[in-house]
Chimera marker file (.cmm) of the C-alpha trace (Angstrom):
<marker_set name="trace">
<marker id="1" x="-37.406" y="1.512" z="-30.256" r="1" g="1" b="0" radius="0.5"/>
<marker id="2" x="-34.057" y="0.387" z="-31.663" r="1" g="1" b="0" radius="0.5"/>
<marker id="3" x="-33.097" y="-3.247" z="-31.394" r="1" g="1" b="0" radius="0.5"/>
<marker id="4" x="-29.483" y="-4.198" z="-31.799" r="1" g="1" b="0" radius="0.5"/>
<marker id="5" x="-28.864" y="-7.399" z="-33.655" r="1" g="1" b="0" radius="0.5"/>
<marker id="6" x="-25.645" y="-8.353" z="-35.335" r="1" g="1" b="0" radius="0.5"/>
<marker id="7" x="-27.186" y="-7.299" z="-38.687" r="1" g="1" b="0" radius="0.5"/>
<marker id="8" x="-27.932" y="-3.786" z="-37.366" r="1" g="1" b="0" radius="0.5"/>
<marker id="9" x="-24.406" y="-3.434" z="-35.974" r="1" g="1" b="0" radius="0.5"/>
<marker id="10" x="-22.893" y="-4.349" z="-39.350" r="1" g="1" b="0" radius="0.5"/>
<marker id="11" x="-24.783" y="-1.470" z="-40.954" r="1" g="1" b="0" radius="0.5"/>
<marker id="12" x="-23.508" y="1.203" z="-38.520" r="1" g="1" b="0" radius="0.5"/>
<marker id="13" x="-20.719" y="3.468" z="-39.741" r="1" g="1" b="0" radius="0.5"/>
<marker id="14" x="-17.250" y="2.579" z="-38.435" r="1" g="1" b="0" radius="0.5"/>
<marker id="15" x="-16.920" y="5.957" z="-36.689" r="1" g="1" b="0" radius="0.5"/>
<marker id="16" x="-20.104" y="5.403" z="-34.706" r="1" g="1" b="0" radius="0.5"/>
<marker id="17" x="-18.933" y="1.917" z="-33.738" r="1" g="1" b="0" radius="0.5"/>
<marker id="18" x="-15.653" y="3.375" z="-32.479" r="1" g="1" b="0" radius="0.5"/>
<marker id="19" x="-17.477" y="6.083" z="-30.551" r="1" g="1" b="0" radius="0.5"/>
<marker id="20" x="-19.715" y="3.500" z="-28.898" r="1" g="1" b="0" radius="0.5"/>
<marker id="21" x="-16.715" y="1.320" z="-28.017" r="1" g="1" b="0" radius="0.5"/>
<marker id="22" x="-14.706" y="4.192" z="-26.539" r="1" g="1" b="0" radius="0.5"/>
<marker id="23" x="-17.715" y="5.519" z="-24.643" r="1" g="1" b="0" radius="0.5"/>
<marker id="24" x="-18.347" y="2.085" z="-23.195" r="1" g="1" b="0" radius="0.5"/>
<marker id="25" x="-14.731" y="1.660" z="-22.141" r="1" g="1" b="0" radius="0.5"/>
<marker id="26" x="-14.356" y="5.066" z="-20.561" r="1" g="1" b="0" radius="0.5"/>
<marker id="27" x="-17.498" y="4.633" z="-18.494" r="1" g="1" b="0" radius="0.5"/>
<marker id="28" x="-15.964" y="1.472" z="-17.023" r="1" g="1" b="0" radius="0.5"/>
<marker id="29" x="-12.579" y="3.032" z="-16.127" r="1" g="1" b="0" radius="0.5"/>
<marker id="30" x="-11.838" y="3.108" z="-12.445" r="1" g="1" b="0" radius="0.5"/>
<marker id="31" x="-10.576" y="6.242" z="-10.748" r="1" g="1" b="0" radius="0.5"/>
<marker id="32" x="-7.017" y="6.375" z="-9.500" r="1" g="1" b="0" radius="0.5"/>
<marker id="33" x="-8.358" y="6.322" z="-5.936" r="1" g="1" b="0" radius="0.5"/>
<marker id="34" x="-10.405" y="3.201" z="-6.659" r="1" g="1" b="0" radius="0.5"/>
<marker id="35" x="-7.407" y="1.586" z="-8.345" r="1" g="1" b="0" radius="0.5"/>
<marker id="36" x="-5.212" y="2.334" z="-5.308" r="1" g="1" b="0" radius="0.5"/>
<marker id="37" x="-7.776" y="0.874" z="-2.904" r="1" g="1" b="0" radius="0.5"/>
<marker id="38" x="-8.201" y="-2.239" z="-5.086" r="1" g="1" b="0" radius="0.5"/>
<marker id="39" x="-4.473" y="-2.810" z="-5.460" r="1" g="1" b="0" radius="0.5"/>
<marker id="40" x="-3.850" y="-2.424" z="-1.721" r="1" g="1" b="0" radius="0.5"/>
<marker id="41" x="-6.632" y="-4.860" z="-0.916" r="1" g="1" b="0" radius="0.5"/>
<marker id="42" x="-5.451" y="-7.396" z="-3.517" r="1" g="1" b="0" radius="0.5"/>
<marker id="43" x="-1.833" y="-7.179" z="-2.305" r="1" g="1" b="0" radius="0.5"/>
<marker id="44" x="-2.890" y="-7.684" z="1.300" r="1" g="1" b="0" radius="0.5"/>
<marker id="45" x="-5.140" y="-10.649" z="0.431" r="1" g="1" b="0" radius="0.5"/>
<marker id="46" x="-2.504" y="-12.311" z="-1.740" r="1" g="1" b="0" radius="0.5"/>
<marker id="47" x="0.785" y="-11.668" z="0.064" r="1" g="1" b="0" radius="0.5"/>
<marker id="48" x="0.247" y="-10.555" z="3.675" r="1" g="1" b="0" radius="0.5"/>
<marker id="49" x="1.670" y="-11.186" z="6.069" r="1" g="1" b="0" radius="0.5"/>
<marker id="50" x="4.885" y="-11.304" z="4.025" r="1" g="1" b="0" radius="0.5"/>
<marker id="51" x="7.913" y="-13.267" z="5.105" r="1" g="1" b="0" radius="0.5"/>
<marker id="52" x="10.307" y="-11.422" z="7.414" r="1" g="1" b="0" radius="0.5"/>
<marker id="53" x="13.028" y="-9.603" z="5.459" r="1" g="1" b="0" radius="0.5"/>
<marker id="54" x="15.535" y="-7.239" z="7.123" r="1" g="1" b="0" radius="0.5"/>
<marker id="55" x="13.779" y="-7.662" z="10.477" r="1" g="1" b="0" radius="0.5"/>
<marker id="56" x="10.369" y="-6.542" z="9.220" r="1" g="1" b="0" radius="0.5"/>
<marker id="57" x="7.295" y="-7.903" z="7.520" r="1" g="1" b="0" radius="0.5"/>
<marker id="58" x="4.319" y="-6.268" z="5.877" r="1" g="1" b="0" radius="0.5"/>
<marker id="59" x="1.084" y="-7.150" z="7.667" r="1" g="1" b="0" radius="0.5"/>
<marker id="60" x="-1.282" y="-5.220" z="5.422" r="1" g="1" b="0" radius="0.5"/>
<marker id="61" x="-1.683" y="-2.266" z="3.077" r="1" g="1" b="0" radius="0.5"/>
<marker id="62" x="-4.757" y="-0.081" z="2.918" r="1" g="1" b="0" radius="0.5"/>
<marker id="63" x="-5.671" y="3.022" z="0.962" r="1" g="1" b="0" radius="0.5"/>
<marker id="64" x="-7.568" y="5.800" z="2.726" r="1" g="1" b="0" radius="0.5"/>
<marker id="65" x="-9.674" y="7.448" z="-0.025" r="1" g="1" b="0" radius="0.5"/>
<marker id="66" x="-10.638" y="10.411" z="2.164" r="1" g="1" b="0" radius="0.5"/>
<marker id="67" x="-7.004" y="11.418" z="2.732" r="1" g="1" b="0" radius="0.5"/>
<marker id="68" x="-5.460" y="9.889" z="-0.421" r="1" g="1" b="0" radius="0.5"/>
<marker id="69" x="-2.989" y="8.015" z="1.745" r="1" g="1" b="0" radius="0.5"/>
<marker id="70" x="-1.491" y="4.571" z="1.260" r="1" g="1" b="0" radius="0.5"/>
<marker id="71" x="-0.947" y="3.073" z="4.710" r="1" g="1" b="0" radius="0.5"/>
<marker id="72" x="1.559" y="0.286" z="5.185" r="1" g="1" b="0" radius="0.5"/>
<marker id="73" x="1.242" y="-1.718" z="8.419" r="1" g="1" b="0" radius="0.5"/>
<marker id="74" x="4.471" y="-3.494" z="9.270" r="1" g="1" b="0" radius="0.5"/>
<marker id="75" x="5.796" y="-5.485" z="12.185" r="1" g="1" b="0" radius="0.5"/>
<marker id="76" x="9.378" y="-5.033" z="13.343" r="1" g="1" b="0" radius="0.5"/>
<marker id="77" x="10.966" y="-8.308" z="14.387" r="1" g="1" b="0" radius="0.5"/>
<marker id="78" x="14.025" y="-9.546" z="16.233" r="1" g="1" b="0" radius="0.5"/>
<marker id="79" x="16.690" y="-6.790" z="16.406" r="1" g="1" b="0" radius="0.5"/>
<marker id="80" x="14.322" y="-4.028" z="15.190" r="1" g="1" b="0" radius="0.5"/>
<marker id="81" x="11.686" y="-4.935" z="17.784" r="1" g="1" b="0" radius="0.5"/>
<marker id="82" x="13.351" y="-2.627" z="20.275" r="1" g="1" b="0" radius="0.5"/>
<marker id="83" x="12.291" y="1.009" z="20.955" r="1" g="1" b="0" radius="0.5"/>
<marker id="84" x="15.879" y="2.007" z="21.752" r="1" g="1" b="0" radius="0.5"/>
<marker id="85" x="17.190" y="0.680" z="18.399" r="1" g="1" b="0" radius="0.5"/>
<marker id="86" x="14.346" y="2.426" z="16.557" r="1" g="1" b="0" radius="0.5"/>
<marker id="87" x="15.050" y="5.746" z="18.244" r="1" g="1" b="0" radius="0.5"/>
<marker id="88" x="18.775" y="5.515" z="17.498" r="1" g="1" b="0" radius="0.5"/>
<marker id="89" x="18.015" y="4.787" z="13.801" r="1" g="1" b="0" radius="0.5"/>
<marker id="90" x="14.863" y="6.876" z="13.245" r="1" g="1" b="0" radius="0.5"/>
<marker id="91" x="16.436" y="9.078" z="10.548" r="1" g="1" b="0" radius="0.5"/>
<marker id="92" x="17.963" y="6.124" z="8.692" r="1" g="1" b="0" radius="0.5"/>
<marker id="93" x="14.652" y="4.249" z="8.720" r="1" g="1" b="0" radius="0.5"/>
<marker id="94" x="12.790" y="7.325" z="7.492" r="1" g="1" b="0" radius="0.5"/>
<marker id="95" x="15.308" y="7.903" z="4.713" r="1" g="1" b="0" radius="0.5"/>
<marker id="96" x="15.166" y="4.258" z="3.658" r="1" g="1" b="0" radius="0.5"/>
<marker id="97" x="11.354" y="4.209" z="3.490" r="1" g="1" b="0" radius="0.5"/>
<marker id="98" x="11.223" y="7.552" z="1.688" r="1" g="1" b="0" radius="0.5"/>
<marker id="99" x="13.735" y="6.357" z="-0.902" r="1" g="1" b="0" radius="0.5"/>
<marker id="100" x="11.781" y="3.112" z="-1.338" r="1" g="1" b="0" radius="0.5"/>
<marker id="101" x="8.591" y="5.037" z="-2.124" r="1" g="1" b="0" radius="0.5"/>
<marker id="102" x="10.295" y="7.484" z="-4.467" r="1" g="1" b="0" radius="0.5"/>
<marker id="103" x="12.077" y="4.750" z="-6.457" r="1" g="1" b="0" radius="0.5"/>
<marker id="104" x="9.036" y="2.480" z="-6.805" r="1" g="1" b="0" radius="0.5"/>
<marker id="105" x="7.911" y="2.462" z="-10.413" r="1" g="1" b="0" radius="0.5"/>
<marker id="106" x="4.614" y="0.921" z="-9.345" r="1" g="1" b="0" radius="0.5"/>
<marker id="107" x="3.800" y="3.972" z="-7.257" r="1" g="1" b="0" radius="0.5"/>
<marker id="108" x="4.793" y="6.613" z="-9.854" r="1" g="1" b="0" radius="0.5"/>
<marker id="109" x="1.225" y="7.482" z="-10.955" r="1" g="1" b="0" radius="0.5"/>
<marker id="110" x="0.103" y="7.779" z="-7.328" r="1" g="1" b="0" radius="0.5"/>
<marker id="111" x="3.055" y="10.006" z="-6.388" r="1" g="1" b="0" radius="0.5"/>
<marker id="112" x="2.377" y="12.268" z="-9.399" r="1" g="1" b="0" radius="0.5"/>
<marker id="113" x="-1.293" y="12.495" z="-8.346" r="1" g="1" b="0" radius="0.5"/>
<marker id="114" x="-0.177" y="13.789" z="-4.948" r="1" g="1" b="0" radius="0.5"/>
<marker id="115" x="-0.993" y="10.695" z="-2.904" r="1" g="1" b="0" radius="0.5"/>
<marker id="116" x="0.796" y="10.400" z="0.439" r="1" g="1" b="0" radius="0.5"/>
<marker id="117" x="2.295" y="7.342" z="2.122" r="1" g="1" b="0" radius="0.5"/>
<marker id="118" x="2.293" y="6.374" z="5.779" r="1" g="1" b="0" radius="0.5"/>
<marker id="119" x="4.183" y="3.586" z="7.540" r="1" g="1" b="0" radius="0.5"/>
<marker id="120" x="2.895" y="2.277" z="10.845" r="1" g="1" b="0" radius="0.5"/>
<marker id="121" x="5.335" y="-0.169" z="12.380" r="1" g="1" b="0" radius="0.5"/>
<marker id="122" x="4.305" y="-2.365" z="15.275" r="1" g="1" b="0" radius="0.5"/>
<marker id="123" x="6.256" y="-4.572" z="17.640" r="1" g="1" b="0" radius="0.5"/>
<marker id="124" x="6.106" y="-8.266" z="16.814" r="1" g="1" b="0" radius="0.5"/>
<marker id="125" x="6.373" y="-9.097" z="20.539" r="1" g="1" b="0" radius="0.5"/>
<marker id="126" x="3.669" y="-6.549" z="21.503" r="1" g="1" b="0" radius="0.5"/>
<marker id="127" x="1.432" y="-6.166" z="18.422" r="1" g="1" b="0" radius="0.5"/>
<marker id="128" x="-0.562" y="-3.264" z="19.849" r="1" g="1" b="0" radius="0.5"/>
<marker id="129" x="2.585" y="-1.219" z="20.456" r="1" g="1" b="0" radius="0.5"/>
<marker id="130" x="3.576" y="1.179" z="17.658" r="1" g="1" b="0" radius="0.5"/>
<marker id="131" x="7.343" y="1.478" z="17.506" r="1" g="1" b="0" radius="0.5"/>
<marker id="132" x="7.594" y="3.815" z="14.525" r="1" g="1" b="0" radius="0.5"/>
<marker id="133" x="5.309" y="5.943" z="12.381" r="1" g="1" b="0" radius="0.5"/>
<marker id="134" x="6.230" y="8.172" z="9.471" r="1" g="1" b="0" radius="0.5"/>
<marker id="135" x="4.351" y="10.102" z="6.780" r="1" g="1" b="0" radius="0.5"/>
<marker id="136" x="5.978" y="10.509" z="3.426" r="1" g="1" b="0" radius="0.5"/>
<link id1="1" id2="2" r="1" g="1" b="0" radius="0.2"/>
<link id1="2" id2="3" r="1" g="1" b="0" radius="0.2"/>
<link id1="3" id2="4" r="1" g="1" b="0" radius="0.2"/>
<link id1="4" id2="5" r="1" g="1" b="0" radius="0.2"/>
<link id1="5" id2="6" r="1" g="1" b="0" radius="0.2"/>
<link id1="6" id2="7" r="1" g="1" b="0" radius="0.2"/>
<link id1="7" id2="8" r="1" g="1" b="0" radius="0.2"/>
<link id1="8" id2="9" r="1" g="1" b="0" radius="0.2"/>
<link id1="9" id2="10" r="1" g="1" b="0" radius="0.2"/>
<link id1="10" id2="11" r="1" g="1" b="0" radius="0.2"/>
<link id1="11" id2="12" r="1" g="1" b="0" radius="0.2"/>
<link id1="12" id2="13" r="1" g="1" b="0" radius="0.2"/>
<link id1="13" id2="14" r="1" g="1" b="0" radius="0.2"/>
<link id1="14" id2="15" r="1" g="1" b="0" radius="0.2"/>
<link id1="15" id2="16" r="1" g="1" b="0" radius="0.2"/>
<link id1="16" id2="17" r="1" g="1" b="0" radius="0.2"/>
<link id1="17" id2="18" r="1" g="1" b="0" radius="0.2"/>
<link id1="18" id2="19" r="1" g="1" b="0" radius="0.2"/>
<link id1="19" id2="20" r="1" g="1" b="0" radius="0.2"/>
<link id1="20" id2="21" r="1" g="1" b="0" radius="0.2"/>
<link id1="21" id2="22" r="1" g="1" b="0" radius="0.2"/>
<link id1="22" id2="23" r="1" g="1" b="0" radius="0.2"/>
<link id1="23" id2="24" r="1" g="1" b="0" radius="0.2"/>
<link id1="24" id2="25" r="1" g="1" b="0" radius="0.2"/>
<link id1="25" id2="26" r="1" g="1" b="0" radius="0.2"/>
<link id1="26" id2="27" r="1" g="1" b="0" radius="0.2"/>
<link id1="27" id2="28" r="1" g="1" b="0" radius="0.2"/>
<link id1="28" id2="29" r="1" g="1" b="0" radius="0.2"/>
<link id1="29" id2="30" r="1" g="1" b="0" radius="0.2"/>
<link id1="30" id2="31" r="1" g="1" b="0" radius="0.2"/>
<link id1="31" id2="32" r="1" g="1" b="0" radius="0.2"/>
<link id1="32" id2="33" r="1" g="1" b="0" radius="0.2"/>
<link id1="33" id2="34" r="1" g="1" b="0" radius="0.2"/>
<link id1="34" id2="35" r="1" g="1" b="0" radius="0.2"/>
<link id1="35" id2="36" r="1" g="1" b="0" radius="0.2"/>
<link id1="36" id2="37" r="1" g="1" b="0" radius="0.2"/>
<link id1="37" id2="38" r="1" g="1" b="0" radius="0.2"/>
<link id1="38" id2="39" r="1" g="1" b="0" radius="0.2"/>
<link id1="39" id2="40" r="1" g="1" b="0" radius="0.2"/>
<link id1="40" id2="41" r="1" g="1" b="0" radius="0.2"/>
<link id1="41" id2="42" r="1" g="1" b="0" radius="0.2"/>
<link id1="42" id2="43" r="1" g="1" b="0" radius="0.2"/>
<link id1="43" id2="44" r="1" g="1" b="0" radius="0.2"/>
<link id1="44" id2="45" r="1" g="1" b="0" radius="0.2"/>
<link id1="45" id2="46" r="1" g="1" b="0" radius="0.2"/>
<link id1="46" id2="47" r="1" g="1" b="0" radius="0.2"/>
<link id1="47" id2="48" r="1" g="1" b="0" radius="0.2"/>
<link id1="48" id2="49" r="1" g="1" b="0" radius="0.2"/>
<link id1="49" id2="50" r="1" g="1" b="0" radius="0.2"/>
<link id1="50" id2="51" r="1" g="1" b="0" radius="0.2"/>
<link id1="51" id2="52" r="1" g="1" b="0" radius="0.2"/>
<link id1="52" id2="53" r="1" g="1" b="0" radius="0.2"/>
<link id1="53" id2="54" r="1" g="1" b="0" radius="0.2"/>
<link id1="54" id2="55" r="1" g="1" b="0" radius="0.2"/>
<link id1="55" id2="56" r="1" g="1" b="0" radius="0.2"/>
<link id1="56" id2="57" r="1" g="1" b="0" radius="0.2"/>
<link id1="57" id2="58" r="1" g="1" b="0" radius="0.2"/>
<link id1="58" id2="59" r="1" g="1" b="0" radius="0.2"/>
<link id1="59" id2="60" r="1" g="1" b="0" radius="0.2"/>
<link id1="60" id2="61" r="1" g="1" b="0" radius="0.2"/>
<link id1="61" id2="62" r="1" g="1" b="0" radius="0.2"/>
<link id1="62" id2="63" r="1" g="1" b="0" radius="0.2"/>
<link id1="63" id2="64" r="1" g="1" b="0" radius="0.2"/>
<link id1="64" id2="65" r="1" g="1" b="0" radius="0.2"/>
<link id1="65" id2="66" r="1" g="1" b="0" radius="0.2"/>
<link id1="66" id2="67" r="1" g="1" b="0" radius="0.2"/>
<link id1="67" id2="68" r="1" g="1" b="0" radius="0.2"/>
<link id1="68" id2="69" r="1" g="1" b="0" radius="0.2"/>
<link id1="69" id2="70" r="1" g="1" b="0" radius="0.2"/>
<link id1="70" id2="71" r="1" g="1" b="0" radius="0.2"/>
<link id1="71" id2="72" r="1" g="1" b="0" radius="0.2"/>
<link id1="72" id2="73" r="1" g="1" b="0" radius="0.2"/>
<link id1="73" id2="74" r="1" g="1" b="0" radius="0.2"/>
<link id1="74" id2="75" r="1" g="1" b="0" radius="0.2"/>
<link id1="75" id2="76" r="1" g="1" b="0" radius="0.2"/>
<link id1="76" id2="77" r="1" g="1" b="0" radius="0.2"/>
<link id1="77" id2="78" r="1" g="1" b="0" radius="0.2"/>
<link id1="78" id2="79" r="1" g="1" b="0" radius="0.2"/>
<link id1="79" id2="80" r="1" g="1" b="0" radius="0.2"/>
<link id1="80" id2="81" r="1" g="1" b="0" radius="0.2"/>
<link id1="81" id2="82" r="1" g="1" b="0" radius="0.2"/>
<link id1="82" id2="83" r="1" g="1" b="0" radius="0.2"/>
<link id1="83" id2="84" r="1" g="1" b="0" radius="0.2"/>
<link id1="84" id2="85" r="1" g="1" b="0" radius="0.2"/>
<link id1="85" id2="86" r="1" g="1" b="0" radius="0.2"/>
<link id1="86" id2="87" r="1" g="1" b="0" radius="0.2"/>
<link id1="87" id2="88" r="1" g="1" b="0" radius="0.2"/>
<link id1="88" id2="89" r="1" g="1" b="0" radius="0.2"/>
<link id1="89" id2="90" r="1" g="1" b="0" radius="0.2"/>
<link id1="90" id2="91" r="1" g="1" b="0" radius="0.2"/>
<link id1="91" id2="92" r="1" g="1" b="0" radius="0.2"/>
<link id1="92" id2="93" r="1" g="1" b="0" radius="0.2"/>
<link id1="93" id2="94" r="1" g="1" b="0" radius="0.2"/>
<link id1="94" id2="95" r="1" g="1" b="0" radius="0.2"/>
<link id1="95" id2="96" r="1" g="1" b="0" radius="0.2"/>
<link id1="96" id2="97" r="1" g="1" b="0" radius="0.2"/>
<link id1="97" id2="98" r="1" g="1" b="0" radius="0.2"/>
<link id1="98" id2="99" r="1" g="1" b="0" radius="0.2"/>
<link id1="99" id2="100" r="1" g="1" b="0" radius="0.2"/>
<link id1="100" id2="101" r="1" g="1" b="0" radius="0.2"/>
<link id1="101" id2="102" r="1" g="1" b="0" radius="0.2"/>
<link id1="102" id2="103" r="1" g="1" b="0" radius="0.2"/>
<link id1="103" id2="104" r="1" g="1" b="0" radius="0.2"/>
<link id1="104" id2="105" r="1" g="1" b="0" radius="0.2"/>
<link id1="105" id2="106" r="1" g="1" b="0" radius="0.2"/>
<link id1="106" id2="107" r="1" g="1" b="0" radius="0.2"/>
<link id1="107" id2="108" r="1" g="1" b="0" radius="0.2"/>
<link id1="108" id2="109" r="1" g="1" b="0" radius="0.2"/>
<link id1="109" id2="110" r="1" g="1" b="0" radius="0.2"/>
<link id1="110" id2="111" r="1" g="1" b="0" radius="0.2"/>
<link id1="111" id2="112" r="1" g="1" b="0" radius="0.2"/>
<link id1="112" id2="113" r="1" g="1" b="0" radius="0.2"/>
<link id1="113" id2="114" r="1" g="1" b="0" radius="0.2"/>
<link id1="114" id2="115" r="1" g="1" b="0" radius="0.2"/>
<link id1="115" id2="116" r="1" g="1" b="0" radius="0.2"/>
<link id1="116" id2="117" r="1" g="1" b="0" radius="0.2"/>
<link id1="117" id2="118" r="1" g="1" b="0" radius="0.2"/>
<link id1="118" id2="119" r="1" g="1" b="0" radius="0.2"/>
<link id1="119" id2="120" r="1" g="1" b="0" radius="0.2"/>
<link id1="120" id2="121" r="1" g="1" b="0" radius="0.2"/>
<link id1="121" id2="122" r="1" g="1" b="0" radius="0.2"/>
<link id1="122" id2="123" r="1" g="1" b="0" radius="0.2"/>
<link id1="123" id2="124" r="1" g="1" b="0" radius="0.2"/>
<link id1="124" id2="125" r="1" g="1" b="0" radius="0.2"/>
<link id1="125" id2="126" r="1" g="1" b="0" radius="0.2"/>
<link id1="126" id2="127" r="1" g="1" b="0" radius="0.2"/>
<link id1="127" id2="128" r="1" g="1" b="0" radius="0.2"/>
<link id1="128" id2="129" r="1" g="1" b="0" radius="0.2"/>
<link id1="129" id2="130" r="1" g="1" b="0" radius="0.2"/>
<link id1="130" id2="131" r="1" g="1" b="0" radius="0.2"/>
<link id1="131" id2="132" r="1" g="1" b="0" radius="0.2"/>
<link id1="132" id2="133" r="1" g="1" b="0" radius="0.2"/>
<link id1="133" id2="134" r="1" g="1" b="0" radius="0.2"/>
<link id1="134" id2="135" r="1" g="1" b="0" radius="0.2"/>
<link id1="135" id2="136" r="1" g="1" b="0" radius="0.2"/>
</marker_set>
């Protein structure tokens, strides 16, 4: 049986100490999927619901590990809380959300890993009503 005391550690070769340190660190690394799930949960707990900006607010973000999909749940408010306005501007909204994902430096690793993004936008007046949904 080997017992590790500070005196034993001092006697180990530097290379072995580095190997033990790297091995210990790599076994504790979280997968990209776990990181995505953790970050989505932390963001939701800390910031959601967000203040209304440009007639929308983020209610929550989740990461679906089975599908590798970030799902953003938003509420459309005021002028955007209207199915007719949404339908007239569907392409513009899709383009804006797609550009937002592509330009986000915080999502770069997830995009490169092939993760997908989904936006589910509900009515503020009728929270169960989905006004807009897009997969990016």
